[in-house]
N, C-alpha and C positions, 0 to 999 in steps of 0.2 A: 406441668408434666411434659417431658420430652421423650423423644425416641433416640436411643443411642445405638450406634453401630461401632462395636469394639472388636478389633481383630483378636481372634482366639489366642494368638501368641503373645498378646499384650497383657493378658490376665495372669497375674502372679499367684493369686489365691482368692478363695471366696469362703463365706460362711453363711449358714442359714440357722437362725436362732428362733426356736419356737417357745411360746409362753408356757405350754404344758399340754397334757393330753386332751383336756376338755376345752381349752381355748385354741381354736384352729388357726388363729392368726400367726404370722411369722414375719421375720425381717431378713431380707437378703442383702448381703454386703459383698461387693466385688472390688478387689484392689487391682489397679492397673499400673504397670511399670511407669515410673517417672512421676507418680502422684503420691502424696502423703496420705490423703484421706480417701476412703472407699466411696463408691457410688452406693447409695442405700435405697432400698425399695421395700415398702410395707406390702406384704402379701395377705390376701384374705383367704377364706376357705374355698374359694372357687378354683384355686391353684393347689395341686398336690405337691407339697415340698419334697416328698419322697421321689416323685416322678421327676421333678426338676433336678434333684441331685444326681440322677442317673446320667443326665446330659453333661 
């Protein structure tokens, strides 16, 4: 696991995928300009994906 510092202007888009209402886990994907594959992070129920999407 690493720590990433990504300039906001480099983020082209992102997605948050949830498994469902009762499964609180989710996956965050962030695409950065100049890269083909996204950075992926598994999220557990300690992080509110709805609060994360606000930012």
